[in-house]
BALOBA-1460 file (C-alpha; in Angstrom, 3 decimals):
// residues 381
<rec num="1" residu="m" x="34.204" y="-44.864" z="10.050"/>
<rec num="2" residu="w" x="37.103" y="-42.463" z="10.579"/>
<rec num="3" residu="i" x="34.756" y="-39.781" z="11.917"/>
<rec num="4" residu="v" x="33.424" y="-42.210" z="14.550"/>
<rec num="5" residu="r" x="36.956" y="-43.065" z="15.686"/>
<rec num="6" residu="l" x="37.800" y="-39.332" z="15.779"/>
<rec num="7" residu="a" x="34.708" y="-38.624" z="17.872"/>
<rec num="8" residu="l" x="35.651" y="-41.378" z="20.317"/>
<rec num="9" residu="r" x="39.194" y="-39.995" z="20.679"/>
<rec num="10" residu="r" x="38.039" y="-36.361" z="21.046"/>
<rec num="11" residu="p" x="34.581" y="-36.490" z="22.647"/>
<rec num="12" residu="y" x="34.725" y="-32.998" z="24.183"/>
<rec num="13" residu="t" x="35.514" y="-31.418" z="20.826"/>
<rec num="14" residu="f" x="32.410" y="-32.938" z="19.280"/>
<rec num="15" residu="v" x="30.288" y="-31.982" z="22.293"/>
<rec num="16" residu="v" x="31.378" y="-28.350" z="21.953"/>
<rec num="17" residu="m" x="30.709" y="-28.442" z="18.199"/>
<rec num="18" residu="a" x="27.240" y="-29.870" z="18.830"/>
<rec num="19" residu="l" x="26.511" y="-27.150" z="21.390"/>
<rec num="20" residu="m" x="27.692" y="-24.448" z="18.974"/>
<rec num="21" residu="l" x="25.492" y="-25.846" z="16.212"/>
<rec num="22" residu="l" x="22.580" y="-26.070" z="18.641"/>
<rec num="23" residu="l" x="22.908" y="-22.452" z="19.776"/>
<rec num="24" residu="t" x="23.396" y="-21.214" z="16.222"/>
<rec num="25" residu="g" x="20.405" y="-23.229" z="15.059"/>
<rec num="26" residu="i" x="18.186" y="-21.816" z="17.804"/>
<rec num="27" residu="y" x="19.205" y="-18.280" z="16.805"/>
<rec num="28" residu="v" x="18.493" y="-19.006" z="13.135"/>
<rec num="29" residu="v" x="15.087" y="-20.481" z="13.976"/>
<rec num="30" residu="r" x="14.147" y="-17.392" z="15.992"/>
<rec num="31" residu="e" x="15.273" y="-15.015" z="13.235"/>
<rec num="32" residu="t" x="13.776" y="-16.939" z="10.306"/>
<rec num="33" residu="p" x="10.794" y="-15.051" z="8.801"/>
<rec num="34" residu="t" x="7.467" y="-16.828" z="9.055"/>
<rec num="35" residu="d" x="4.704" y="-16.271" z="6.532"/>
<rec num="36" residu="v" x="1.390" y="-17.665" z="5.353"/>
<rec num="37" residu="l" x="2.799" y="-18.510" z="1.926"/>
<rec num="38" residu="p" x="6.398" y="-18.835" z="0.699"/>
<rec num="39" residu="e" x="7.938" y="-15.931" z="-1.182"/>
<rec num="40" residu="v" x="7.434" y="-16.793" z="-4.848"/>
<rec num="41" residu="d" x="8.134" y="-14.527" z="-7.803"/>
<rec num="42" residu="i" x="5.010" y="-14.705" z="-9.957"/>
<rec num="43" residu="p" x="6.170" y="-13.746" z="-13.485"/>
<rec num="44" residu="v" x="3.249" y="-11.405" z="-14.216"/>
<rec num="45" residu="i" x="3.303" y="-7.591" z="-14.335"/>
<rec num="46" residu="s" x="0.241" y="-5.398" z="-14.844"/>
<rec num="47" residu="v" x="0.331" y="-1.878" z="-16.271"/>
<rec num="48" residu="v" x="-2.806" y="0.187" z="-15.623"/>
<rec num="49" residu="w" x="-3.345" y="3.448" z="-17.527"/>
<rec num="50" residu="t" x="-6.172" y="5.829" z="-16.579"/>
<rec num="51" residu="y" x="-7.552" y="8.722" z="-18.627"/>
<rec num="52" residu="t" x="-10.969" y="9.799" z="-17.411"/>
<rec num="53" residu="g" x="-13.588" y="10.364" z="-20.084"/>
<rec num="54" residu="l" x="-11.865" y="8.660" z="-23.012"/>
<rec num="55" residu="p" x="-14.075" y="5.981" z="-24.661"/>
<rec num="56" residu="a" x="-12.863" y="2.386" z="-24.733"/>
<rec num="57" residu="q" x="-12.221" y="2.402" z="-28.498"/>
<rec num="58" residu="q" x="-10.095" y="5.546" z="-28.312"/>
<rec num="59" residu="m" x="-8.399" y="4.184" z="-25.201"/>
<rec num="60" residu="e" x="-7.326" y="1.132" z="-27.182"/>
<rec num="61" residu="q" x="-6.081" y="3.123" z="-30.178"/>
<rec num="62" residu="q" x="-4.312" y="5.961" z="-28.370"/>
<rec num="63" residu="v" x="-3.084" y="4.295" z="-25.179"/>
<rec num="64" residu="t" x="-3.220" y="0.490" z="-25.191"/>
<rec num="65" residu="l" x="-1.700" y="-0.225" z="-28.609"/>
<rec num="66" residu="f" x="1.020" y="2.394" z="-28.211"/>
<rec num="67" residu="s" x="1.932" y="1.099" z="-24.745"/>
<rec num="68" residu="e" x="2.011" y="-2.526" z="-25.960"/>
<rec num="69" residu="y" x="4.353" y="-1.583" z="-28.789"/>
<rec num="70" residu="s" x="6.716" y="0.238" z="-26.424"/>
<rec num="71" residu="l" x="6.723" y="-2.507" z="-23.774"/>
<rec num="72" residu="s" x="7.278" y="-5.328" z="-26.256"/>
<rec num="73" residu="g" x="10.377" y="-3.587" z="-27.582"/>
<rec num="74" residu="n" x="11.925" y="-2.539" z="-24.260"/>
<rec num="75" residu="v" x="11.103" y="-5.304" z="-21.769"/>
<rec num="76" residu="s" x="12.985" y="-8.595" z="-21.993"/>
<rec num="77" residu="d" x="11.759" y="-12.152" z="-21.334"/>
<rec num="78" residu="i" x="8.134" y="-11.481" z="-22.321"/>
<rec num="79" residu="a" x="6.237" y="-14.695" z="-23.087"/>
<rec num="80" residu="n" x="2.810" y="-13.204" z="-23.724"/>
<rec num="81" residu="i" x="0.950" y="-9.885" z="-23.568"/>
<rec num="82" residu="q" x="-2.745" y="-9.498" z="-22.805"/>
<rec num="83" residu="s" x="-4.616" y="-6.202" z="-22.740"/>
<rec num="84" residu="e" x="-8.093" y="-4.907" z="-22.005"/>
<rec num="85" residu="s" x="-9.491" y="-1.455" z="-22.722"/>
<rec num="86" residu="f" x="-12.414" y="0.111" z="-20.903"/>
<rec num="87" residu="d" x="-13.842" y="3.617" z="-20.687"/>
<rec num="88" residu="g" x="-10.972" y="5.622" z="-19.225"/>
<rec num="89" residu="v" x="-8.925" y="2.557" z="-18.207"/>
<rec num="90" residu="s" x="-6.377" y="0.376" z="-19.987"/>
<rec num="91" residu="v" x="-5.002" y="-2.796" z="-18.368"/>
<rec num="92" residu="i" x="-1.963" y="-4.501" z="-19.917"/>
<rec num="93" residu="r" x="-0.635" y="-7.762" z="-18.459"/>
<rec num="94" residu="l" x="2.879" y="-8.939" z="-19.228"/>
<rec num="95" residu="f" x="3.434" y="-12.680" z="-18.750"/>
<rec num="96" residu="l" x="7.153" y="-13.386" z="-18.399"/>
<rec num="97" residu="h" x="9.091" y="-16.610" z="-18.802"/>
<rec num="98" residu="p" x="9.316" y="-18.686" z="-15.587"/>
<rec num="99" residu="d" x="13.051" y="-18.026" z="-15.160"/>
<rec num="100" residu="a" x="12.775" y="-14.275" z="-15.828"/>
<rec num="101" residu="d" x="14.058" y="-11.675" z="-13.367"/>
<rec num="102" residu="v" x="10.807" y="-10.002" z="-12.307"/>
<rec num="103" residu="g" x="12.607" y="-7.160" z="-10.532"/>
<rec num="104" residu="a" x="14.600" y="-6.241" z="-13.638"/>
<rec num="105" residu="a" x="11.442" y="-6.487" z="-15.755"/>
<rec num="106" residu="m" x="9.658" y="-4.108" z="-13.359"/>
<rec num="107" residu="a" x="12.443" y="-1.571" z="-13.799"/>
<rec num="108" residu="q" x="12.256" y="-1.897" z="-17.589"/>
<rec num="109" residu="v" x="8.462" y="-1.488" z="-17.561"/>
<rec num="110" residu="t" x="8.748" y="1.622" z="-15.394"/>
<rec num="111" residu="a" x="11.393" y="3.177" z="-17.639"/>
<rec num="112" residu="a" x="9.469" y="2.391" z="-20.833"/>
<rec num="113" residu="s" x="6.205" y="3.747" z="-19.417"/>
<rec num="114" residu="q" x="7.793" y="6.988" z="-18.233"/>
<rec num="115" residu="t" x="9.335" y="7.507" z="-21.666"/>
<rec num="116" residu="i" x="6.076" y="7.294" z="-23.618"/>
<rec num="117" residu="v" x="3.962" y="9.461" z="-21.293"/>
<rec num="118" residu="r" x="4.813" y="12.574" z="-23.307"/>
<rec num="119" residu="r" x="3.516" y="10.926" z="-26.488"/>
<rec num="120" residu="m" x="0.221" y="9.911" z="-24.907"/>
<rec num="121" residu="p" x="-2.950" y="12.063" z="-24.941"/>
<rec num="122" residu="p" x="-2.340" y="15.376" z="-23.127"/>
<rec num="123" residu="g" x="-2.905" y="15.276" z="-19.383"/>
<rec num="124" residu="i" x="-2.487" y="11.531" z="-18.913"/>
<rec num="125" residu="v" x="-0.570" y="10.479" z="-15.805"/>
<rec num="126" residu="p" x="2.065" y="7.711" z="-15.540"/>
<rec num="127" residu="p" x="0.556" y="4.240" z="-15.162"/>
<rec num="128" residu="l" x="0.132" y="2.140" z="-12.067"/>
<rec num="129" residu="i" x="2.548" y="-0.803" z="-12.289"/>
<rec num="130" residu="l" x="1.624" y="-3.856" z="-10.220"/>
<rec num="131" residu="r" x="3.637" y="-6.937" z="-9.365"/>
<rec num="132" residu="y" x="1.882" y="-10.038" z="-8.075"/>
<rec num="133" residu="s" x="3.323" y="-11.869" z="-5.089"/>
<rec num="134" residu="a" x="2.261" y="-13.733" z="-1.979"/>
<rec num="135" residu="s" x="2.788" y="-10.536" z="0.036"/>
<rec num="136" residu="s" x="-0.138" y="-8.942" z="-1.816"/>
<rec num="137" residu="v" x="-2.467" y="-10.623" z="0.692"/>
<rec num="138" residu="p" x="-3.245" y="-8.374" z="3.708"/>
<rec num="139" residu="i" x="-1.923" y="-9.775" z="6.969"/>
<rec num="140" residu="l" x="-4.061" y="-7.465" z="9.111"/>
<rec num="141" residu="q" x="-7.170" y="-5.358" z="8.622"/>
<rec num="142" residu="l" x="-8.308" y="-2.550" z="10.916"/>
<rec num="143" residu="a" x="-11.873" y="-1.214" z="10.818"/>
<rec num="144" residu="f" x="-12.755" y="2.351" z="11.855"/>
<rec num="145" residu="s" x="-16.370" y="3.360" z="12.443"/>
<rec num="146" residu="s" x="-18.299" y="5.997" z="14.362"/>
<rec num="147" residu="d" x="-21.844" y="7.102" z="15.124"/>
<rec num="148" residu="t" x="-20.844" y="10.759" z="15.449"/>
<rec num="149" residu="l" x="-18.140" y="11.362" z="12.817"/>
<rec num="150" residu="s" x="-18.857" y="11.564" z="9.089"/>
<rec num="151" residu="e" x="-17.334" y="9.136" z="6.600"/>
<rec num="152" residu="a" x="-15.159" y="11.946" z="5.231"/>
<rec num="153" residu="e" x="-13.786" y="12.718" z="8.710"/>
<rec num="154" residu="i" x="-13.074" y="9.048" z="9.407"/>
<rec num="155" residu="f" x="-11.342" y="8.551" z="6.044"/>
<rec num="156" residu="d" x="-9.276" y="11.722" z="6.512"/>
<rec num="157" residu="h" x="-8.116" y="10.610" z="9.974"/>
<rec num="158" residu="v" x="-7.216" y="7.091" z="8.807"/>
<rec num="159" residu="n" x="-5.484" y="8.282" z="5.643"/>
<rec num="160" residu="q" x="-3.550" y="11.156" z="7.219"/>
<rec num="161" residu="r" x="-2.917" y="10.082" z="10.810"/>
<rec num="162" residu="v" x="-3.213" y="6.313" z="11.196"/>
<rec num="163" residu="r" x="-1.180" y="5.438" z="8.091"/>
<rec num="164" residu="t" x="1.537" y="7.840" z="9.273"/>
<rec num="165" residu="m" x="1.616" y="6.236" z="12.719"/>
<rec num="166" residu="l" x="1.886" y="2.726" z="11.264"/>
<rec num="167" residu="s" x="4.460" y="3.641" z="8.610"/>
<rec num="168" residu="v" x="7.260" y="3.579" z="11.212"/>
<rec num="169" residu="i" x="6.886" y="-0.216" z="11.479"/>
<rec num="170" residu="r" x="9.538" y="-1.904" z="9.396"/>
<rec num="171" residu="g" x="8.364" y="-4.157" z="6.590"/>
<rec num="172" residu="t" x="4.868" y="-2.705" z="6.171"/>
<rec num="173" residu="r" x="2.993" y="-0.955" z="3.400"/>
<rec num="174" residu="f" x="-0.533" y="0.377" z="3.291"/>
<rec num="175" residu="p" x="-2.855" y="0.810" z="0.299"/>
<rec num="176" residu="l" x="-5.512" y="3.494" z="0.380"/>
<rec num="177" residu="p" x="-8.241" y="2.721" z="2.913"/>
<rec num="178" residu="a" x="-11.406" y="1.072" z="1.624"/>
<rec num="179" residu="g" x="-14.720" y="2.762" z="2.226"/>
<rec num="180" residu="g" x="-15.274" y="6.281" z="3.451"/>
<rec num="181" residu="k" x="-15.252" y="9.479" z="1.462"/>
<rec num="182" residu="f" x="-12.100" y="11.176" z="0.198"/>
<rec num="183" residu="r" x="-12.040" y="14.722" z="1.519"/>
<rec num="184" residu="q" x="-11.634" y="17.530" z="-0.999"/>
<rec num="185" residu="i" x="-12.710" y="21.114" z="-1.620"/>
<rec num="186" residu="a" x="-15.939" y="20.923" z="-3.621"/>
<rec num="187" residu="v" x="-17.325" y="23.581" z="-5.946"/>
<rec num="188" residu="d" x="-21.052" y="23.056" z="-6.505"/>
<rec num="189" residu="l" x="-22.072" y="24.987" z="-9.623"/>
<rec num="190" residu="d" x="-25.531" y="26.473" z="-10.132"/>
<rec num="191" residu="p" x="-26.408" y="25.941" z="-13.825"/>
<rec num="192" residu="a" x="-29.319" y="28.399" z="-13.757"/>
<rec num="193" residu="a" x="-27.215" y="31.176" z="-12.208"/>
<rec num="194" residu="m" x="-24.375" y="30.505" z="-14.655"/>
<rec num="195" residu="r" x="-26.718" y="30.830" z="-17.625"/>
<rec num="196" residu="a" x="-28.173" y="34.023" z="-16.181"/>
<rec num="197" residu="h" x="-24.723" y="35.595" z="-15.792"/>
<rec num="198" residu="n" x="-23.317" y="34.112" z="-19.023"/>
<rec num="199" residu="i" x="-20.520" y="32.293" z="-17.154"/>
<rec num="200" residu="s" x="-19.040" y="28.911" z="-18.120"/>
<rec num="201" residu="p" x="-17.650" y="26.259" z="-15.718"/>
<rec num="202" residu="a" x="-14.187" y="26.780" z="-17.226"/>
<rec num="203" residu="q" x="-14.252" y="30.461" z="-16.226"/>
<rec num="204" residu="v" x="-15.096" y="29.571" z="-12.623"/>
<rec num="205" residu="s" x="-12.319" y="26.969" z="-12.502"/>
<rec num="206" residu="t" x="-9.776" y="29.346" z="-14.054"/>
<rec num="207" residu="a" x="-10.669" y="32.179" z="-11.680"/>
<rec num="208" residu="i" x="-10.310" y="30.013" z="-8.566"/>
<rec num="209" residu="a" x="-7.007" y="28.539" z="-9.767"/>
<rec num="210" residu="a" x="-5.575" y="31.950" z="-10.746"/>
<rec num="211" residu="q" x="-6.447" y="33.624" z="-7.442"/>
<rec num="212" residu="n" x="-5.472" y="30.783" z="-5.132"/>
<rec num="213" residu="l" x="-1.689" y="30.842" z="-5.507"/>
<rec num="214" residu="t" x="1.356" y="30.986" z="-3.271"/>
<rec num="215" residu="l" x="4.432" y="32.062" z="-5.235"/>
<rec num="216" residu="p" x="7.994" y="33.031" z="-4.283"/>
<rec num="217" residu="t" x="8.844" y="36.536" z="-5.488"/>
<rec num="218" residu="g" x="12.435" y="36.924" z="-4.306"/>
<rec num="219" residu="s" x="13.810" y="39.270" z="-1.683"/>
<rec num="220" residu="a" x="14.291" y="42.978" z="-1.057"/>
<rec num="221" residu="k" x="17.301" y="44.602" z="0.563"/>
<rec num="222" residu="i" x="16.532" y="47.584" z="2.758"/>
<rec num="223" residu="g" x="19.544" y="49.100" z="4.405"/>
<rec num="224" residu="d" x="21.776" y="46.427" z="5.835"/>
<rec num="225" residu="r" x="19.009" y="43.831" z="5.964"/>
<rec num="226" residu="e" x="17.517" y="41.560" z="3.331"/>
<rec num="227" residu="y" x="13.856" y="40.601" z="3.558"/>
<rec num="228" residu="r" x="12.182" y="37.670" z="1.905"/>
<rec num="229" residu="i" x="9.076" y="38.550" z="-0.072"/>
<rec num="230" residu="g" x="6.309" y="36.076" z="-0.761"/>
<rec num="231" residu="l" x="3.089" y="36.348" z="-2.719"/>
<rec num="232" residu="n" x="0.247" y="34.563" z="-0.979"/>
<rec num="233" residu="s" x="-3.202" y="34.998" z="-2.436"/>
<rec num="234" residu="s" x="-4.636" y="31.821" z="-0.923"/>
<rec num="235" residu="p" x="-7.672" y="32.470" z="1.289"/>
<rec num="236" residu="e" x="-7.223" y="31.622" z="4.953"/>
<rec num="237" residu="a" x="-10.582" y="29.839" z="5.103"/>
<rec num="238" residu="i" x="-12.429" y="27.638" z="2.633"/>
<rec num="239" residu="a" x="-15.497" y="29.881" z="2.780"/>
<rec num="240" residu="a" x="-13.379" y="32.797" z="1.531"/>
<rec num="241" residu="l" x="-13.093" y="31.070" z="-1.851"/>
<rec num="242" residu="n" x="-16.699" y="32.107" z="-2.428"/>
<rec num="243" residu="d" x="-15.569" y="35.771" z="-2.447"/>
<rec num="244" residu="i" x="-13.221" y="35.396" z="-5.427"/>
<rec num="245" residu="p" x="-14.317" y="37.735" z="-8.242"/>
<rec num="246" residu="l" x="-15.214" y="36.335" z="-11.638"/>
<rec num="247" residu="p" x="-14.667" y="37.927" z="-15.053"/>
<rec num="248" residu="t" x="-17.906" y="39.410" z="-16.318"/>
<rec num="249" residu="s" x="-19.155" y="38.838" z="-19.826"/>
<rec num="250" residu="p" x="-21.564" y="41.146" z="-21.655"/>
<rec num="251" residu="l" x="-25.151" y="40.093" z="-21.142"/>
<rec num="252" residu="p" x="-27.463" y="39.486" z="-24.090"/>
<rec num="253" residu="g" x="-28.187" y="42.844" z="-25.701"/>
<rec num="254" residu="g" x="-24.784" y="44.270" z="-24.775"/>
<rec num="255" residu="a" x="-25.690" y="45.271" z="-21.227"/>
<rec num="256" residu="v" x="-22.923" y="45.251" z="-18.622"/>
<rec num="257" residu="g" x="-23.700" y="43.259" z="-15.505"/>
<rec num="258" residu="k" x="-22.763" y="44.003" z="-11.915"/>
<rec num="259" residu="d" x="-19.666" y="42.719" z="-10.148"/>
<rec num="260" residu="l" x="-19.737" y="38.932" z="-10.054"/>
<rec num="261" residu="y" x="-18.298" y="36.589" z="-7.438"/>
<rec num="262" residu="v" x="-18.004" y="32.838" z="-7.123"/>
<rec num="263" residu="r" x="-20.806" y="32.798" z="-4.546"/>
<rec num="264" residu="d" x="-23.196" y="34.147" z="-7.188"/>
<rec num="265" residu="v" x="-22.870" y="31.070" z="-9.409"/>
<rec num="266" residu="a" x="-21.436" y="28.354" z="-7.125"/>
<rec num="267" residu="h" x="-20.894" y="27.227" z="-3.566"/>
<rec num="268" residu="v" x="-17.387" y="26.282" z="-2.388"/>
<rec num="269" residu="h" x="-17.246" y="24.117" z="0.712"/>
<rec num="270" residu="d" x="-15.310" y="21.375" z="2.472"/>
<rec num="271" residu="g" x="-16.717" y="18.297" z="0.760"/>
<rec num="272" residu="f" x="-15.707" y="14.930" z="-0.593"/>
<rec num="273" residu="a" x="-15.124" y="13.134" z="-3.873"/>
<rec num="274" residu="i" x="-17.725" y="10.863" z="-5.401"/>
<rec num="275" residu="q" x="-17.763" y="7.678" z="-3.331"/>
<rec num="276" residu="t" x="-16.886" y="4.598" z="-5.377"/>
<rec num="277" residu="n" x="-16.692" y="1.924" z="-2.656"/>
<rec num="278" residu="i" x="-18.480" y="1.193" z="0.607"/>
<rec num="279" residu="s" x="-17.271" y="-0.858" z="3.581"/>
<rec num="280" residu="r" x="-19.583" y="-2.027" z="6.348"/>
<rec num="281" residu="r" x="-18.897" y="-3.534" z="9.757"/>
<rec num="282" residu="d" x="-21.873" y="-4.906" z="11.659"/>
<rec num="283" residu="g" x="-24.178" y="-3.026" z="9.307"/>
<rec num="284" residu="r" x="-22.474" y="0.330" z="9.854"/>
<rec num="285" residu="r" x="-20.433" y="2.134" z="7.252"/>
<rec num="286" residu="s" x="-16.765" y="2.063" z="8.120"/>
<rec num="287" residu="v" x="-13.260" y="2.613" z="6.779"/>
<rec num="288" residu="v" x="-11.025" y="-0.454" z="6.473"/>
<rec num="289" residu="l" x="-7.231" y="-0.164" z="6.441"/>
<rec num="290" residu="s" x="-5.287" y="-3.188" z="5.178"/>
<rec num="291" residu="v" x="-1.745" y="-3.861" z="6.387"/>
<rec num="292" residu="m" x="0.592" y="-5.636" z="3.974"/>
<rec num="293" residu="k" x="4.161" y="-6.749" z="4.432"/>
<rec num="294" residu="t" x="7.073" y="-6.015" z="2.146"/>
<rec num="295" residu="g" x="10.166" y="-7.979" z="1.184"/>
<rec num="296" residu="d" x="11.301" y="-10.724" z="3.535"/>
<rec num="297" residu="a" x="9.535" y="-9.327" z="6.589"/>
<rec num="298" residu="s" x="8.017" y="-11.869" z="8.953"/>
<rec num="299" residu="t" x="4.224" y="-11.991" z="9.067"/>
<rec num="300" residu="t" x="4.145" y="-12.723" z="12.783"/>
<rec num="301" residu="d" x="6.642" y="-9.957" z="13.649"/>
<rec num="302" residu="v" x="4.792" y="-7.346" z="11.586"/>
<rec num="303" residu="a" x="1.424" y="-8.389" z="13.010"/>
<rec num="304" residu="e" x="2.690" y="-8.233" z="16.596"/>
<rec num="305" residu="r" x="4.162" y="-4.753" z="16.081"/>
<rec num="306" residu="v" x="0.954" y="-3.471" z="14.503"/>
<rec num="307" residu="k" x="-1.215" y="-4.936" z="17.269"/>
<rec num="308" residu="a" x="1.097" y="-3.402" z="19.868"/>
<rec num="309" residu="l" x="0.448" y="0.012" z="18.297"/>
<rec num="310" residu="v" x="-3.361" y="-0.349" z="18.266"/>
<rec num="311" residu="p" x="-3.792" y="1.045" z="21.834"/>
<rec num="312" residu="t" x="-1.848" y="4.151" z="20.782"/>
<rec num="313" residu="i" x="-4.067" y="4.509" z="17.705"/>
<rec num="314" residu="r" x="-7.169" y="4.267" z="19.892"/>
<rec num="315" residu="a" x="-5.792" y="6.872" z="22.302"/>
<rec num="316" residu="a" x="-5.043" y="9.317" z="19.458"/>
<rec num="317" residu="a" x="-8.398" y="8.786" z="17.718"/>
<rec num="318" residu="p" x="-11.082" y="11.505" z="17.800"/>
<rec num="319" residu="a" x="-13.880" y="11.113" z="20.301"/>
<rec num="320" residu="g" x="-16.436" y="8.590" z="19.122"/>
<rec num="321" residu="l" x="-14.154" y="6.715" z="16.706"/>
<rec num="322" residu="e" x="-14.082" y="2.945" z="17.231"/>
<rec num="323" residu="v" x="-11.058" y="0.877" z="16.164"/>
<rec num="324" residu="e" x="-11.450" y="-2.869" z="15.707"/>
<rec num="325" residu="l" x="-9.177" y="-5.644" z="14.435"/>
<rec num="326" residu="l" x="-11.021" y="-7.435" z="11.628"/>
<rec num="327" residu="s" x="-8.597" y="-10.146" z="10.505"/>
<rec num="328" residu="d" x="-5.174" y="-11.407" z="11.519"/>
<rec num="329" residu="q" x="-3.315" y="-13.818" z="9.247"/>
<rec num="330" residu="s" x="-0.547" y="-14.290" z="11.810"/>
<rec num="331" residu="t" x="-2.815" y="-16.521" z="13.903"/>
<rec num="332" residu="f" x="-2.787" y="-19.150" z="11.141"/>
<rec num="333" residu="v" x="1.019" y="-19.033" z="11.008"/>
<rec num="334" residu="t" x="1.302" y="-19.310" z="14.785"/>
<rec num="335" residu="r" x="-1.077" y="-22.262" z="14.902"/>
<rec num="336" residu="a" x="0.810" y="-24.012" z="12.098"/>
<rec num="337" residu="i" x="4.134" y="-23.579" z="13.916"/>
<rec num="338" residu="d" x="2.645" y="-24.755" z="17.216"/>
<rec num="339" residu="g" x="1.180" y="-27.801" z="15.475"/>
<rec num="340" residu="l" x="4.537" y="-28.588" z="13.888"/>
<rec num="341" residu="l" x="6.295" y="-28.399" z="17.258"/>
<rec num="342" residu="v" x="3.719" y="-30.674" z="18.874"/>
<rec num="343" residu="e" x="4.062" y="-33.230" z="16.077"/>
<rec num="344" residu="g" x="7.847" y="-33.078" z="16.375"/>
<rec num="345" residu="v" x="7.760" y="-33.689" z="20.123"/>
<rec num="346" residu="i" x="5.349" y="-36.604" z="19.665"/>
<rec num="347" residu="a" x="7.615" y="-38.143" z="17.015"/>
<rec num="348" residu="m" x="10.675" y="-37.761" z="19.248"/>
<rec num="349" residu="v" x="8.932" y="-39.335" z="22.253"/>
<rec num="350" residu="l" x="7.582" y="-42.262" z="20.224"/>
<rec num="351" residu="t" x="10.975" y="-42.923" z="18.620"/>
<rec num="352" residu="a" x="12.734" y="-42.861" z="21.981"/>
<rec num="353" residu="a" x="10.070" y="-45.136" z="23.472"/>
<rec num="354" residu="m" x="10.501" y="-47.683" z="20.662"/>
<rec num="355" residu="i" x="14.269" y="-47.762" z="21.139"/>
<rec num="356" residu="l" x="13.892" y="-48.161" z="24.884"/>
<rec num="357" residu="l" x="11.292" y="-50.889" z="24.430"/>
<rec num="358" residu="f" x="13.189" y="-53.004" z="21.903"/>
<rec num="359" residu="l" x="16.815" y="-52.280" z="22.853"/>
<rec num="360" residu="g" x="16.396" y="-51.674" z="26.557"/>
<rec num="361" residu="s" x="19.241" y="-49.154" z="26.535"/>
<rec num="362" residu="f" x="18.752" y="-45.836" z="28.333"/>
<rec num="363" residu="r" x="21.981" y="-44.527" z="26.813"/>
<rec num="364" residu="a" x="20.813" y="-45.161" z="23.239"/>
<rec num="365" residu="t" x="17.415" y="-43.692" z="24.085"/>
<rec num="366" residu="i" x="18.955" y="-40.463" z="25.413"/>
<rec num="367" residu="l" x="21.252" y="-40.158" z="22.399"/>
<rec num="368" residu="v" x="18.348" y="-40.539" z="19.962"/>
<rec num="369" residu="a" x="16.183" y="-38.091" z="21.938"/>
<rec num="370" residu="i" x="18.977" y="-35.511" z="21.754"/>
<rec num="371" residu="n" x="19.954" y="-36.139" z="18.133"/>
<rec num="372" residu="i" x="16.459" y="-35.766" z="16.641"/>
<rec num="373" residu="p" x="15.896" y="-32.076" z="17.595"/>
<rec num="374" residu="l" x="19.587" y="-31.345" z="17.015"/>
<rec num="375" residu="a" x="19.401" y="-32.747" z="13.476"/>
<rec num="376" residu="v" x="16.253" y="-30.743" z="12.733"/>
<rec num="377" residu="i" x="17.794" y="-27.501" z="13.984"/>
<rec num="378" residu="i" x="21.063" y="-28.078" z="12.089"/>
<rec num="379" residu="s" x="19.116" y="-28.738" z="8.882"/>
<rec num="380" residu="l" x="17.776" y="-25.168" z="9.047"/>
<rec num="381" residu="l" x="21.253" y="-23.618" z="8.959"/>
């Protein structure tokens, strides 16, 4: 009871302390991140190797088994390893112990994978390392569609411009857009013309790569000035790649053919990669960009910043491009918080009403009505 006697002797001190705790609690509540799900470290790491064209059996023998052996010896706290091998793809899942440090395990997996790349089949790239968490769920999705622009143009704008505009928002990350066609320079070979000129696809590829270079060559000093010299053999336009000469091979019978160019056996143009996924909005093909949060960022804060930038994205979009907000997870968080506040106010009012009804004391009622929200706010410190 000593604290009660102290409070009665020094009431103003306790009032000031309560006000300080109240103000601090309000600040903490405003700055506390809000999310759909709590941040939980799921002790699972996936390692995905890709090597196009390698059969599943060879993928298992040359990639999966070797990677499993390296990971099991260099990553700590592994409880179980599961792997699957497909044509050109190997997926290895590391299940860690519940109390394992997932961040440290990720670093060990990355280091071990980078070390064994040189011992893998030639040309293989480092693996994709994935960590599962609640933040893997998109908090926002933006859909881009148009009746006048091609899928390649929409994808290129979203991938190059929109992602760059959104990347300035703190606590966000963006996977590759879904749908659309990935823009690339395409070389369409003519098999009949290649057979007629005795040219292989490898010769066409080598010729284009060898004559499409930009290399530094040093500098030259002339008098009292030094000039930088550069070697640039890259064509200024995509169509100019069709004018690259090809090495000629003797025709059947030993005859020597005429000068040969890429345009004689192929057509180089601004094209797109083979489309592997399709997104539709209201029956129209579209490109969907998912927005994910990173670290301890607040879902509501990130969503509000992204939505505030949508008018700028619309203004910078090419003519005919429509930008729509597909989903917004922050609305569920906002509704949950609003519901919690309403329930808290109802509980406070009912409690105060019961005290007033049974005790008949306005002073006790006011004290209880003040102490309930104060206790809740202090508990969050």
